[in-house]
Backbone bond lengths (Angstrom), bond angles and torsions (degrees), N, CA, C in turn:
res aa  C-N    CA-C-N  psi(-1)  N-CA   C-N-CA  omega(-1)  CA-C   N-CA-C  phi
1 M - - - 1.489 - - 1.557 107.72 -
2 E 1.353 117.77 128.73 1.488 119.55 178.75 1.526 109.65 -76.88
3 K 1.278 113.29 162.80 1.548 119.65 -173.24 1.582 105.03 -75.78
4 Q 1.292 113.98 146.76 1.473 118.57 176.22 1.576 109.05 -77.62
5 K 1.389 109.49 150.90 1.446 118.68 -175.30 1.501 104.50 -101.05
6 N 1.371 118.38 140.42 1.522 127.26 179.98 1.476 105.84 -113.48
7 A 1.439 108.08 149.98 1.503 119.46 167.58 1.423 110.90 -156.91
8 V 1.331 122.09 165.82 1.398 125.94 179.37 1.540 106.83 -124.74
9 G 1.338 116.00 136.33 1.508 122.51 177.87 1.564 101.38 -120.99
10 R 1.428 108.68 145.53 1.526 117.62 177.22 1.432 107.83 -133.34
11 R 1.351 116.32 150.47 1.505 122.43 169.78 1.460 110.39 -162.30
12 K 1.323 124.17 134.34 1.318 123.57 -168.12 1.524 118.18 41.14
13 E 1.343 120.72 -116.70 1.423 121.38 172.31 1.555 113.11 -94.71
14 A 1.298 118.95 -1.21 1.498 119.86 -171.88 1.508 106.55 -89.68
15 V 1.350 111.51 146.51 1.516 124.76 174.49 1.414 110.90 -127.19
16 T 1.322 127.06 126.65 1.470 127.41 166.17 1.380 114.04 -119.81
17 R 1.339 115.99 139.11 1.496 124.92 170.35 1.491 104.53 -102.45
18 V 1.319 113.65 128.77 1.538 121.06 -177.07 1.460 109.47 -114.49
19 F 1.267 120.65 133.28 1.406 128.18 175.00 1.552 107.63 -120.79
20 L 1.348 116.99 115.97 1.492 124.49 -174.71 1.494 106.54 -115.41
21 S 1.410 110.20 130.12 1.504 118.35 174.88 1.472 111.22 -142.73
22 R 1.293 117.25 166.04 1.513 119.36 178.76 1.479 108.72 -67.69
23 G 1.320 115.90 143.37 1.433 125.30 -177.95 1.488 117.01 177.47
24 E 1.342 114.90 -157.73 1.438 119.45 -176.47 1.534 113.87 -105.74
25 G 1.252 122.71 17.49 1.325 119.50 176.49 1.533 120.65 101.04
26 K 1.316 116.41 14.10 1.413 120.15 -177.20 1.582 111.92 -78.54
27 I 1.308 122.56 136.30 1.442 124.52 -179.00 1.479 103.58 -119.90
28 I 1.286 121.91 110.91 1.520 126.66 177.31 1.523 111.38 -111.59
29 I 1.366 116.83 123.04 1.481 117.74 177.18 1.575 102.22 -120.39
30 N 1.350 109.64 126.74 1.495 117.33 176.81 1.582 111.65 50.32
31 D 1.325 114.68 44.44 1.464 120.93 -178.76 1.491 119.30 58.46
32 K 1.388 112.59 27.06 1.479 120.62 174.93 1.565 105.39 -132.46
33 D 1.330 117.15 151.77 1.391 124.51 172.26 1.553 109.09 -61.59
34 Y 1.375 121.61 133.33 1.478 120.29 -174.17 1.495 115.73 -65.34
35 K 1.306 119.14 -16.77 1.518 121.18 172.43 1.534 107.90 -74.85
36 Q 1.316 115.83 -31.21 1.513 118.55 176.82 1.457 110.77 -80.47
37 Y 1.370 121.43 -34.03 1.427 124.57 175.85 1.542 117.40 -69.53
38 F 1.305 116.00 -46.78 1.354 127.56 174.10 1.638 109.00 -101.13
39 S 1.349 111.05 99.86 1.526 110.21 -172.92 1.521 108.58 -80.97
40 L 1.390 121.89 -17.78 1.480 127.55 -176.10 1.608 104.10 -83.35
41 V 1.381 111.31 131.95 1.481 113.35 -173.81 1.554 106.55 -67.54
42 Y 1.333 120.98 -37.42 1.427 117.98 -175.58 1.616 112.48 -64.17
43 L 1.243 116.62 -28.57 1.481 118.15 176.05 1.540 107.86 -73.45
44 Q 1.342 118.13 -36.96 1.487 120.71 176.20 1.551 108.06 -59.58
45 N 1.333 115.60 -42.53 1.496 120.01 178.98 1.515 112.92 -59.64
46 Q 1.253 112.61 -42.63 1.545 121.59 178.98 1.584 107.22 -54.71
47 V 1.328 117.35 -53.22 1.398 123.46 -178.27 1.616 109.19 -59.96
48 E 1.245 117.24 -39.85 1.459 120.49 -171.53 1.622 110.90 -83.13
49 L 1.242 116.75 -17.90 1.399 125.40 -173.20 1.600 115.95 -49.49
50 P 1.325 117.78 -51.87 1.457 122.18 178.00 1.511 113.22 -64.11
51 M 1.348 117.82 -33.62 1.455 119.52 178.38 1.433 110.39 -74.96
52 K 1.390 117.90 -38.88 1.525 117.00 176.17 1.487 113.32 -67.53
53 T 1.346 119.50 -31.93 1.533 123.23 176.58 1.517 112.35 -58.83
54 V 1.379 114.46 -39.14 1.483 116.02 -177.44 1.628 109.99 -102.86
55 D 1.253 114.83 14.16 1.598 115.98 -176.25 1.439 111.95 52.96
56 G 1.285 117.13 46.09 1.562 120.19 -176.42 1.530 110.46 -120.45
57 L 1.423 119.14 20.91 1.385 121.21 -173.30 1.501 113.41 -68.94
58 D 1.354 115.93 -26.65 1.514 119.95 178.39 1.460 111.25 -111.16
59 K 1.405 121.09 10.94 1.460 119.35 -179.40 1.422 114.60 -108.09
60 Y 1.386 118.64 -19.00 1.450 120.10 -175.08 1.659 110.79 -124.81
61 D 1.279 115.66 145.90 1.463 121.97 167.67 1.503 111.05 -97.28
62 V 1.281 117.52 139.12 1.447 124.45 -173.06 1.532 105.87 -122.69
63 K 1.389 116.95 125.66 1.491 121.66 171.03 1.508 104.72 -121.44
64 I 1.397 115.98 125.02 1.434 121.12 -177.01 1.505 111.91 -122.96
65 N 1.278 124.33 132.99 1.339 129.26 166.83 1.474 108.28 -97.92
66 A 1.273 126.13 116.99 1.415 131.89 -177.34 1.547 108.88 -112.61
67 T 1.403 117.22 130.36 1.410 120.48 173.52 1.555 108.51 -139.28
68 G 1.367 111.37 155.24 1.466 116.80 174.30 1.487 116.53 75.32
69 G 1.364 119.88 166.03 1.375 120.82 178.62 1.557 116.66 65.17
70 G 1.317 113.04 -166.60 1.539 118.72 174.00 1.504 110.89 -110.69
71 M 1.327 108.64 -170.14 1.513 115.89 -179.60 1.497 115.24 -55.93
72 K 1.279 115.96 -50.96 1.493 120.11 -176.01 1.504 111.40 -65.33
73 G 1.317 115.56 -40.35 1.475 119.83 178.70 1.488 110.58 -63.45
74 Q 1.297 117.53 -40.45 1.506 119.42 -177.30 1.547 106.80 -74.38
75 A 1.303 119.16 -34.44 1.507 117.38 -179.02 1.573 106.99 -64.32
76 E 1.248 113.45 -45.77 1.509 119.09 -172.42 1.559 107.98 -72.53
77 A 1.300 120.52 -32.24 1.447 126.16 172.45 1.521 110.07 -64.31
78 A 1.335 113.06 -44.88 1.562 114.58 173.65 1.425 113.14 -60.51
79 K 1.337 119.96 -36.50 1.499 124.74 -176.53 1.561 105.41 -58.13
80 L 1.367 114.45 -53.18 1.419 123.85 -176.69 1.577 112.18 -60.03
81 G 1.403 111.20 -47.62 1.531 116.36 177.68 1.549 110.48 -59.04
82 I 1.317 118.73 -45.43 1.526 119.14 -177.87 1.540 110.66 -62.69
83 A 1.416 114.58 -40.71 1.442 117.83 -179.53 1.474 112.17 -60.19
84 R 1.463 115.55 -41.66 1.463 122.15 179.27 1.559 113.92 -67.15
85 A 1.354 113.26 -37.81 1.450 117.70 176.27 1.476 112.52 -63.22
86 L 1.379 114.76 -40.94 1.538 119.19 -178.41 1.494 109.98 -61.47
87 L 1.387 115.80 -32.80 1.540 120.88 174.83 1.420 108.42 -64.20
88 E 1.304 125.19 -42.06 1.453 126.02 178.10 1.572 111.48 -60.87
89 V 1.294 112.97 -34.20 1.452 118.80 179.32 1.626 110.52 -69.82
90 N 1.325 112.04 -54.15 1.480 116.78 -175.36 1.546 105.74 -147.39
91 A 1.348 112.37 114.46 1.564 120.02 178.20 1.516 111.65 -65.58
92 E 1.338 119.46 -15.49 1.427 119.49 -178.25 1.512 110.77 -75.41
93 F 1.294 122.40 -7.67 1.477 127.97 179.91 1.540 107.81 -78.09
94 R 1.424 118.07 -18.81 1.430 117.98 -168.86 1.515 113.85 -61.44
95 P 1.318 127.41 -41.68 1.433 119.43 175.88 1.474 119.43 -64.44
96 V 1.275 115.98 -29.97 1.492 119.07 173.70 1.490 112.09 -70.94
97 L 1.329 119.71 -48.76 1.386 126.23 177.66 1.550 112.28 -59.88
98 K 1.302 115.20 -48.08 1.489 119.20 176.79 1.540 113.30 -58.48
99 A 1.420 116.51 -44.60 1.456 120.48 177.83 1.470 112.11 -58.02
100 A 1.358 117.47 -34.56 1.501 120.01 -177.77 1.452 110.42 -86.79
101 G 1.418 120.80 4.59 1.428 125.68 175.81 1.660 116.55 71.09
102 L 1.377 110.95 26.12 1.455 113.19 -169.74 1.598 108.12 -97.68
103 L 1.291 120.55 2.01 1.461 123.45 179.06 1.535 111.47 -98.64
104 R 1.275 117.90 -10.22 1.463 120.65 -174.78 1.542 111.19 -90.70
105 R 1.223 117.38 126.61 1.503 127.69 178.75 1.496 103.88 -78.83
106 D 1.376 117.36 121.21 1.495 123.39 178.61 1.517 108.25 -75.12
107 P 1.350 115.68 108.19 1.550 120.08 -171.33 1.527 113.46 -77.05
108 R 1.370 118.50 -3.56 1.514 119.39 -178.25 1.417 110.78 -68.63
109 S 1.359 117.49 136.82 1.403 123.73 174.12 1.537 111.78 -146.20
110 V 1.243 125.55 -179.71 1.382 125.84 -170.54 1.583 104.54 -81.08
111 E 1.355 115.34 133.35 1.501 124.63 179.68 1.439 109.42 -72.46
112 R 1.251 121.45 139.92 1.536 125.30 -177.58 1.468 109.87 -69.80
113 K 1.324 111.23 151.74 1.448 120.14 175.24 1.634 112.88 -76.80
114 K 1.227 114.22 131.00 1.522 123.81 -176.37 1.529 111.15 -88.36
115 P 1.316 122.12 143.66 1.374 124.05 175.05 1.539 113.03 -68.78
116 G 1.330 114.56 141.88 1.480 120.17 -172.82 1.460 118.54 78.99
117 R 1.415 115.25 3.90 1.496 120.58 178.12 1.499 107.63 -121.94
118 K 1.414 111.55 168.09 1.505 115.63 179.40 1.488 112.53 -80.92
119 K 1.316 111.72 -42.58 1.487 121.19 176.66 1.477 107.80 -129.15
120 A 1.357 118.26 -153.87 1.423 123.58 -173.65 1.619 105.72 -69.44
121 R 1.201 120.35 -43.41 1.496 126.03 -177.70 1.472 114.15 -122.54
122 R 1.356 119.69 -27.77 1.477 125.06 -179.55 1.423 110.91 -68.84
123 S 1.320 114.20 124.54 1.474 119.68 175.77 1.479 115.32 -93.02
124 F 1.322 119.64 169.82 1.410 121.46 176.81 1.580 110.58 -75.62
125 Q 1.272 119.22 147.46 1.478 117.88 -177.86 1.487 115.27 -56.29
126 F 1.366 114.74 131.17 1.465 115.52 178.48 1.380 113.38 -79.93
127 S 1.280 119.86 139.74 1.429 132.25 174.87 1.548 114.73 -120.90
128 K 1.352 116.88 116.42 1.510 119.17 -173.14 1.578 104.53 -74.83
129 R 1.349 116.43 -40.80 1.530 114.41 -177.30 1.557 105.85 -119.25
């Protein structure tokens, strides 16, 4: 049995550690099946996307430890982590994954709250009198 490949994916506050090994296509996130963990179909599709792009949906088993953030952040962090782990397996996947935009970490995150404001940009209601 070959050694499993590891990678890390991040998005917003979410961090996922991905372990990829040869198998029959099981995706386990925090000891649950990914369809059970992500109940929304579009989040399930996010997780499957890198595997579908390289036609590896039934060739690799994926185990993911997800922490922090919310469901969407974790799903997109898992997507990046799986794509990076697939590169560890086979460097020839790079052009296909890059063309699909799966190797870019989304840098957007929550803007910090400013002093004297209600939120990052929202101000308190102005009262003339």
